[in-house]
N, C-alpha and C positions, 0 to 999 in steps of 0.2 A: 664542094661536093665530097661526101664521105660514104664509105660502105656501111650500111646499116644492118642488113641481114644477108647472109649467104645460106645456101641450103645443101643438104646431102640427102639424096633419096634413100629411104630405108624400107626394108621389107616388112618390118614389124616395129611400130613405135615404142611399145613397152620394152621390147628387147633392146632397142636402140637407146632408150632412156637409161636403162640399167648399164649398158656398156659405156656410154659417153659420160655418165656421172660416176658410177662406182669404179670403173676401170680407168678411164682417161682423166677423171677428176674435174670435169666441168660441172657447173651448177645450173639447175633449171631456172630460167628467167620467166618464161610464160608457158602456161599449160591451160589452153582454152579448148573445151570440146567444140568440135565442128562436125556435126552429124556423127558418123561412125569413126571419124578421125579426130585429131587434135592439132591445134596450132601450138607446137611444142618446140620451144627454143631453149638453147643452153648457151652459157657464157663462161669465159675463163674466170676463175675466182680472183685472178690477179688483175682483171679489168672488167668488173661486173657491169659497167656502163658502156663497155666497148661493143664491138661487132658481135651480133648474135648468130648462132648457127641453128638454122631451122632443120629439125629432123622430120623431113617431109615424106609422106607416104608415097610409095612407088606405084600408085594406082594407074597412072596414065599409061596407055598402051606402048608409047615410045620408050618408056623408062627401062623396062626389063632388057630389051635387046641392047640398048645403050650401055647399061651397066655391065652386061655380060661381055660385050665387045671390049670395054675398058679392062675388065679383069683378065680376059683371055690374052690381051696384049701387055698385061702387067702395068697398066697406066693408073696411077692414083687419081681419085676424083677430087681430092683437095689436099692441102698441106698445112701442117701445124708447126710452129716454131717451139723449140725446147732449148733450155740453157745448156744441157749436157746430153748429147745423143746416146753416149754409152750408158750413163746412169738411167736414162729413161728406157732404153732398150732392155736393160737388166730388170728394171721395175716391172715393165709390161710383160716380159717373159715370165717373171715370178707369179704373175696373175693369169697365166695361161694364154696370153695373146700369141697368135701365130704370125710370124714374120715371113714375108716372101722375099725380102731383101734385107740382109743384115747391114749394120752401119758400114758405110763406105764413104770415101772422099769423092766429091763431085764438084770440081772447081772451087768456088768460094764457100761451099757448104760441106757438111757431113750430113748424110741422109740415110734413112731406113724406110721400109714400107711394110705395113701390116694389114691384116684382114680385120675389118671392123665387125665381123659376124653378122652384118646386115646387108651384105651383097656388094661391099665397096672395098677398094684398097685405099689406104690413107698413108700419106707420106709425112714423116717428121723430119725436120731439119734443124741443124745447129749451124749458125754462122761461124765461120772460122775467123780467128783474129787476123786483122790486117798485118801484113808483113812489113 
């Protein structure tokens, strides 16, 4: 068994597509109209056949309070791995991304947390080298 798709609830799919592609660097894999919404997935350009991230509309009534509670508690909804947390932090800052947690050590990883502009906190991590 493998993970095929995971999702992030977004307030606005067009805004999410812009942020997740132009800013974060993912590529659109599927963009299929479904009524007023879209089946919109993105993938890492480093692994285009890998796990897809569904930019899922936040229309279900349970989603807004869930997202608000996570953000209020500073809890990221998902996590992405990067090669260099410091380089990625600087790159994202230069693109205007707002961080709620600057890069810091956290056990076997370095991590940072940013606002995805779509109602979520996203964590990025860098695995530390084994000692």
